[in-house]
C-alpha positions as CSV (number, residue, x, y, z in Angstrom):
1,M,2.3,29.5,-23.0
2,P,1.9,30.3,-19.6
3,V,-1.3,31.9,-18.7
4,V,0.9,33.8,-15.7
5,M,3.0,35.5,-18.8
6,A,0.1,35.6,-20.8
7,R,-1.5,38.5,-18.2
8,D,1.8,40.0,-17.8
9,L,1.8,40.6,-21.5
10,E,-1.9,41.8,-21.7
11,E,-1.0,44.0,-18.7
12,T,2.6,45.5,-20.0
13,A,1.4,45.3,-23.5
14,S,0.4,49.5,-23.1
15,S,2.2,50.5,-20.1
16,S,5.4,52.2,-21.0
17,E,7.5,51.1,-17.5
18,D,10.3,49.0,-18.4
19,E,11.9,50.3,-21.7
20,E,14.5,48.4,-22.1
21,V,11.9,45.6,-22.6
22,I,10.6,45.7,-26.6
23,S,7.5,46.5,-27.2
24,Q,5.6,43.3,-26.7
25,E,3.7,44.0,-30.3
26,D,7.1,43.4,-32.8
27,H,9.0,41.2,-30.4
28,P,9.9,38.0,-32.6
29,C,9.2,36.0,-29.8
30,I,5.4,36.9,-28.8
31,M,2.4,36.3,-31.8
32,W,-1.2,37.8,-30.9
33,T,-4.1,35.8,-31.6
34,G,-7.6,35.9,-30.3
35,G,-10.7,37.9,-31.1
36,C,-11.7,40.5,-29.2
37,R,-9.3,39.0,-25.8
38,R,-5.7,39.0,-28.1
39,I,-4.0,36.7,-26.4
40,P,-0.5,36.0,-26.9
41,V,1.5,32.7,-27.5
42,L,5.4,32.8,-26.9
43,V,7.1,31.2,-30.2
44,F,10.7,29.5,-29.8
45,H,13.4,30.4,-32.2
46,A,16.0,26.9,-33.1
47,D,18.4,29.5,-33.9
48,A,18.8,31.1,-30.3
49,I,20.6,28.7,-29.7
50,L,23.4,29.7,-32.1
51,T,22.6,33.5,-31.7
52,K,22.1,34.1,-27.9
53,D,20.6,37.0,-28.9
54,N,19.8,38.8,-25.9
55,N,16.3,40.3,-27.3
56,I,14.9,36.5,-27.7
57,R,16.1,36.0,-23.5
58,V,14.5,38.9,-21.9
59,I,11.3,37.7,-22.7
60,G,11.6,34.8,-20.2
61,E,13.9,36.7,-18.1
62,R,11.7,39.4,-17.7
63,Y,8.8,37.2,-17.1
64,H,10.2,34.8,-14.1
65,L,9.5,31.9,-16.4
66,S,11.0,28.2,-15.4
67,Y,11.2,24.8,-16.2
68,K,12.2,21.9,-15.0
69,I,12.9,18.2,-16.8
70,V,11.9,14.9,-14.9
71,R,13.3,11.4,-16.0
72,T,14.9,12.0,-19.3
73,D,18.2,13.9,-20.5
74,S,16.8,16.0,-23.2
75,R,19.7,18.6,-23.8
76,L,18.2,20.1,-27.3
77,V,15.2,20.9,-24.8
78,R,16.9,22.1,-22.3
79,S,19.3,24.2,-24.7
80,I,15.9,26.2,-26.2
81,L,14.7,26.8,-22.9
82,T,18.1,28.9,-21.6
83,A,18.6,30.8,-24.7
84,H,14.9,32.4,-24.6
85,G,15.3,32.9,-20.8
86,F,13.7,30.4,-18.7
87,H,15.8,29.0,-16.1
88,E,16.3,25.5,-15.1
89,V,14.1,24.7,-11.2
90,H,15.0,21.3,-9.3
91,P,12.8,18.4,-10.6
92,S,10.9,17.9,-6.9
93,S,9.9,21.8,-7.6
94,T,6.7,22.8,-7.8
95,D,7.3,26.0,-9.1
96,Y,7.7,26.6,-12.4
97,N,6.0,27.1,-16.0
98,L,6.9,23.6,-17.8
99,M,8.0,20.1,-16.9
100,W,8.8,18.1,-20.0
101,T,8.9,14.5,-18.4
102,G,10.2,11.5,-19.9
103,S,6.6,10.1,-18.6
104,H,3.2,10.1,-18.6
105,L,2.0,11.7,-15.4
106,K,-0.3,10.1,-13.3
107,P,-4.1,11.2,-13.0
108,F,-3.5,12.9,-9.5
109,L,-0.6,15.1,-10.2
110,L,-2.5,16.7,-13.3
111,R,-5.0,17.4,-10.9
112,T,-2.5,19.7,-9.2
113,L,-1.7,21.4,-11.8
114,S,-2.4,24.8,-11.2
115,E,-3.5,26.6,-14.8
116,A,-0.4,28.7,-15.5
117,Q,1.8,25.3,-15.3
118,K,1.9,23.2,-18.8
119,V,3.8,19.7,-19.1
120,N,4.5,17.7,-22.3
121,H,2.3,15.1,-22.6
122,F,-1.4,14.4,-23.0
123,P,-3.2,12.6,-20.6
124,R,-3.8,8.9,-22.0
125,S,-1.9,9.7,-25.3
126,Y,0.1,6.7,-24.9
127,E,-3.4,5.1,-26.0
128,L,-1.3,5.9,-29.6
129,T,2.3,6.0,-28.8
130,R,2.9,2.5,-27.8
131,K,2.6,-0.2,-29.7
132,D,0.1,-3.1,-27.7
133,R,-2.1,0.0,-27.2
134,L,-2.0,1.3,-30.8
135,Y,-3.0,-2.3,-32.0
136,K,-6.0,-3.0,-29.3
137,N,-6.7,0.3,-30.5
138,I,-6.3,-0.4,-34.4
139,I,-8.3,-3.8,-33.5
140,R,-11.6,-2.1,-31.7
141,M,-11.6,0.2,-34.8
142,Q,-11.9,-2.7,-36.9
143,H,-14.5,-3.9,-34.4
144,T,-16.7,-0.3,-34.8
145,H,-16.5,1.2,-37.9
146,G,-14.9,-2.4,-40.1
147,F,-11.8,-4.4,-41.0
148,K,-11.3,-2.7,-44.8
149,A,-11.5,0.8,-43.2
150,F,-8.5,0.0,-40.5
151,H,-7.0,-2.6,-42.5
152,I,-3.8,-1.0,-41.7
153,L,-1.4,-3.2,-40.1
154,P,0.1,-7.0,-41.4
155,Q,-1.7,-10.0,-38.8
156,T,-0.7,-9.0,-35.0
157,F,0.0,-10.6,-32.0
158,L,0.7,-9.2,-28.6
159,L,2.7,-12.1,-26.8
160,P,2.2,-13.5,-24.2
161,A,-1.5,-13.2,-24.4
162,E,-1.8,-14.6,-27.8
163,Y,1.1,-17.2,-27.7
164,A,-1.7,-20.0,-28.4
165,E,-3.3,-17.2,-31.6
166,F,-0.4,-16.9,-32.6
167,C,1.0,-20.7,-33.1
168,N,-2.2,-21.6,-34.6
169,S,-1.1,-19.1,-37.0
170,Y,2.3,-19.8,-37.4
171,S,1.5,-23.7,-38.3
172,K,-0.6,-22.0,-41.7
173,D,2.1,-19.9,-42.6
174,R,6.1,-19.8,-40.9
175,G,6.9,-17.0,-41.9
176,P,9.3,-15.3,-41.4
177,W,7.2,-12.8,-38.4
178,I,9.4,-9.6,-36.9
179,V,9.0,-8.7,-33.1
180,K,9.5,-5.4,-31.5
181,P,9.1,-4.2,-28.4
182,V,6.0,-2.7,-27.2
183,A,7.3,-0.1,-25.8
184,S,10.6,1.1,-27.4
185,S,12.1,3.5,-30.6
186,R,14.3,3.5,-33.0
187,G,14.6,0.1,-33.8
188,R,15.6,-1.3,-30.5
189,G,15.3,-5.0,-29.4
190,V,12.9,-5.4,-33.2
191,Y,14.3,-8.9,-34.6
192,L,12.9,-11.7,-37.1
193,I,11.8,-15.2,-36.8
194,N,10.5,-18.0,-38.3
195,N,10.2,-20.2,-35.2
196,P,7.9,-20.1,-32.3
197,N,10.6,-21.6,-30.5
198,Q,13.0,-18.5,-30.8
199,I,10.6,-15.6,-29.1
200,S,11.6,-15.0,-25.5
201,L,8.1,-14.6,-23.6
202,E,9.8,-12.5,-20.3
203,E,8.4,-9.5,-21.7
204,N,4.9,-8.0,-23.5
205,I,6.1,-8.4,-27.5
206,L,4.7,-7.3,-30.7
207,V,4.5,-10.2,-33.3
208,S,3.6,-9.1,-36.7
209,R,3.4,-10.6,-39.9
210,Y,7.3,-9.7,-42.0
211,I,5.5,-8.0,-45.4
212,N,8.0,-9.7,-48.3
213,N,6.7,-7.6,-51.0
214,P,7.2,-3.9,-49.5
215,L,6.4,-0.9,-51.4
216,L,9.7,-0.2,-53.0
217,I,11.9,3.1,-54.8
218,D,14.1,1.7,-57.1
219,D,14.0,-1.7,-56.0
220,F,15.1,0.2,-52.0
221,K,12.3,-0.6,-48.9
222,F,11.8,3.5,-47.2
223,D,9.4,5.2,-45.2
224,V,8.1,8.0,-45.0
225,R,7.9,10.6,-42.3
226,L,5.0,13.0,-41.7
227,Y,5.9,15.5,-38.5
228,V,2.6,17.0,-36.6
229,L,1.7,19.0,-34.0
230,V,-1.6,18.0,-31.8
231,T,-2.4,21.1,-30.2
232,S,-5.5,19.6,-28.7
233,Y,-7.9,16.4,-28.6
234,D,-11.3,17.3,-28.0
235,P,-11.7,19.3,-30.6
236,L,-9.5,17.6,-32.7
237,V,-6.9,20.1,-33.1
238,I,-3.7,19.1,-35.5
239,Y,-0.6,21.0,-37.6
240,L,0.9,19.0,-40.5
241,Y,4.7,20.6,-40.5
242,E,5.2,21.3,-44.1
243,E,8.3,19.3,-44.8
244,G,8.4,15.6,-44.0
245,L,11.1,12.7,-43.8
246,A,12.4,10.0,-45.9
247,R,14.7,7.2,-45.1
248,K,15.5,4.4,-48.0
249,C,17.7,1.3,-47.3
250,N,21.0,0.8,-48.1
251,W,20.9,-2.0,-50.1
252,K,18.0,-4.0,-52.7
253,M,15.7,-6.0,-51.6
254,G,17.6,-8.1,-55.1
255,N,16.8,-11.8,-53.4
256,T,14.8,-14.1,-50.8
257,M,17.8,-13.2,-48.1
258,D,17.8,-9.2,-49.1
259,K,13.8,-9.9,-48.0
260,R,14.5,-11.7,-44.6
261,R,17.3,-9.0,-43.1
262,L,16.3,-6.7,-41.1
263,P,16.5,-2.8,-43.1
264,I,19.2,-0.7,-42.7
265,Y,18.2,3.3,-43.5
266,V,20.1,5.9,-44.5
267,Q,18.8,9.6,-44.4
268,V,17.1,11.4,-47.4
269,L,16.2,14.8,-47.1
């Protein structure tokens, strides 16, 4: 919620000018929060993409809200913002309220942001979202708070840096092992190996012991995803979405060969 818009809303909330704009008290895109100083929060409605409601578009247009999309192709984000009256500016423009970027901003760029500008990444949030950084941070937590408190992942190695340690562990237990790129998603680049010679060391990868006896539902592998919104790290504020997503594998783990195959999931809502 850009501060400039907040100021404009506060100034006009008690004014009668621009009568074509519906009262902010009643507008579906505005929620008021705060104590003595009431603060407006902009609420986005997904169905606005289909309804093309002018009553929703008028907020972004009335307060001249703008956005830019940098180094990514976020068609859904673009559609949502456009439906709420935001106008898109060039990626190199400095006149915007929201920057939606596919990469993390450098510290010097973050320091140039005004209080009316927002970005879609917290600084260093990749410490949780990149597999290599998450692995290192879990190891750090195990050292700080004890192994049992953070025993939440199988034995893992970061290659090529820990290749010798991996080979030593492999000599005691030949696998299978699962290989994952450190900065990829949606299962891209994931494969199983039974021998260290099958691994390419040209880029950083994680190698983890493959779990042969996972928790199953009716002999099917599955995963569960819970969606959260983090609005602050200090203090930590997390909102948990009331619905989640479960995905189930499309074959049963009935034999050894099945256990070594990568699962293909089907979505269960």
